[in-house]
C-alpha positions as semicolon CSV with decimal commas, in nm:
position;residue;x (nm);y (nm);z (nm)
1;M;0,003;0,005;0,000
2;K;0,131;0,346;-0,081
3;P;0,191;0,614;0,179
4;G;-0,095;0,846;0,212
5;S;-0,331;0,608;0,028
6;N;-0,497;0,530;0,371
7;G;-0,673;0,884;0,344
8;L;-0,801;0,809;0,014
9;A;-0,950;0,472;0,132
10;E;-1,111;0,641;0,427
11;E;-1,263;0,915;0,199
12;E;-1,382;0,639;-0,048
13;M;-1,548;0,457;0,240
14;L;-1,705;0,770;0,378
15;L;-1,849;0,836;0,015
16;R;-2,008;0,491;0,018
17;Y;-2,169;0,546;0,354
18;K;-2,288;0,882;0,235
19;Q;-2,449;0,727;-0,066
20;A;-2,619;0,462;0,153
21;V;-2,771;0,738;0,369
22;E;-2,883;0,922;0,066
23;R;-3,062;0,604;-0,050
24;V;-3,238;0,558;0,274
25;I;-3,360;0,911;0,350
26;P;-3,620;0,925;0,083
27;H;-3,795;0,633;0,232
28;L;-3,817;0,777;0,590
29;P;-4,100;0,978;0,735
30;A;-4,033;1,340;0,762
31;K;-4,220;1,515;1,044
32;N;-4,246;1,884;0,930
33;G;-3,964;1,833;0,686
34;V;-3,737;1,702;0,951
35;V;-3,586;1,344;0,968
36;D;-3,417;1,225;1,291
37;I;-3,075;1,074;1,303
38;D;-3,230;0,794;1,515
39;S;-3,443;0,690;1,209
40;I;-3,147;0,686;0,971
41;W;-2,949;0,484;1,231
42;V;-3,215;0,221;1,252
43;E;-3,222;0,175;0,884
44;T;-2,849;0,167;0,823
45;S;-2,676;0,081;1,159
46;I;-2,397;0,303;1,075
47;P;-2,240;0,428;1,408
48;Y;-2,358;0,758;1,549
49;E;-2,035;0,950;1,525
50;L;-1,988;0,846;1,156
51;L;-2,347;0,907;1,075
52;R;-2,329;1,250;1,237
53;A;-2,020;1,326;1,025
54;I;-2,193;1,223;0,705
55;L;-2,513;1,414;0,773
56;T;-2,332;1,738;0,841
57;R;-2,130;1,726;0,499
58;Q;-2,225;2,021;0,269
59;D;-2,253;1,764;-0,028
60;L;-2,526;1,551;0,125
61;V;-2,822;1,543;-0,115
62;L;-3,164;1,549;0,053
63;P;-3,493;1,476;-0,117
64;E;-3,764;1,737;-0,171
65;H;-3,988;1,643;0,123
66;V;-3,680;1,668;0,370
67;E;-3,562;2,024;0,473
68;R;-3,323;1,914;0,734
69;I;-3,175;1,634;0,953
70;N;-3,199;1,638;1,322
71;T;-2,859;1,521;1,438
72;K;-2,938;1,517;1,816
73;S;-3,022;1,158;1,901
74;R;-3,322;1,099;2,140
75;L;-3,205;0,748;2,212
76;R;-2,842;0,631;2,193
77;P;-2,743;0,272;2,200
78;G;-2,680;0,159;2,570
79;E;-2,857;0,457;2,718
80;K;-3,194;0,422;2,884
81;S;-3,463;0,662;2,783
82;G;-3,694;0,841;3,035
83;S;-3,698;0,820;3,401
84;P;-3,572;0,521;3,585
85;K;-3,853;0,284;3,695
86;R;-3,920;0,229;4,062
87;K;-3,975;-0,121;4,172
88;R;-4,288;-0,195;4,333
89;G;-4,259;-0,277;4,690
90;H;-4,452;-0,557;4,835
91;K;-4,664;-0,474;5,130
92;V;-4,558;-0,665;5,437
93;W;-4,828;-0,732;5,685
94;H;-4,734;-0,771;6,042
């Protein structure tokens, strides 16, 4: 492998991921012209950090019904959503 060709390979891989994202977005529901990063992640399984880098690119092509992408996740893998649930205590009768 030539020195410096690693950067080219990374850019090529990033472009392939970008194309995959551009193929998925038209099939996702847009609420008020907005598509969430979580919806794209569910369809592509691309890691969030890589997905966020792709979605903030200036050359990303969006379909007509999508005005913007919300890149703030509402649910990250491994994180619990909502408030912690309390365990129900059993009443002890004396």
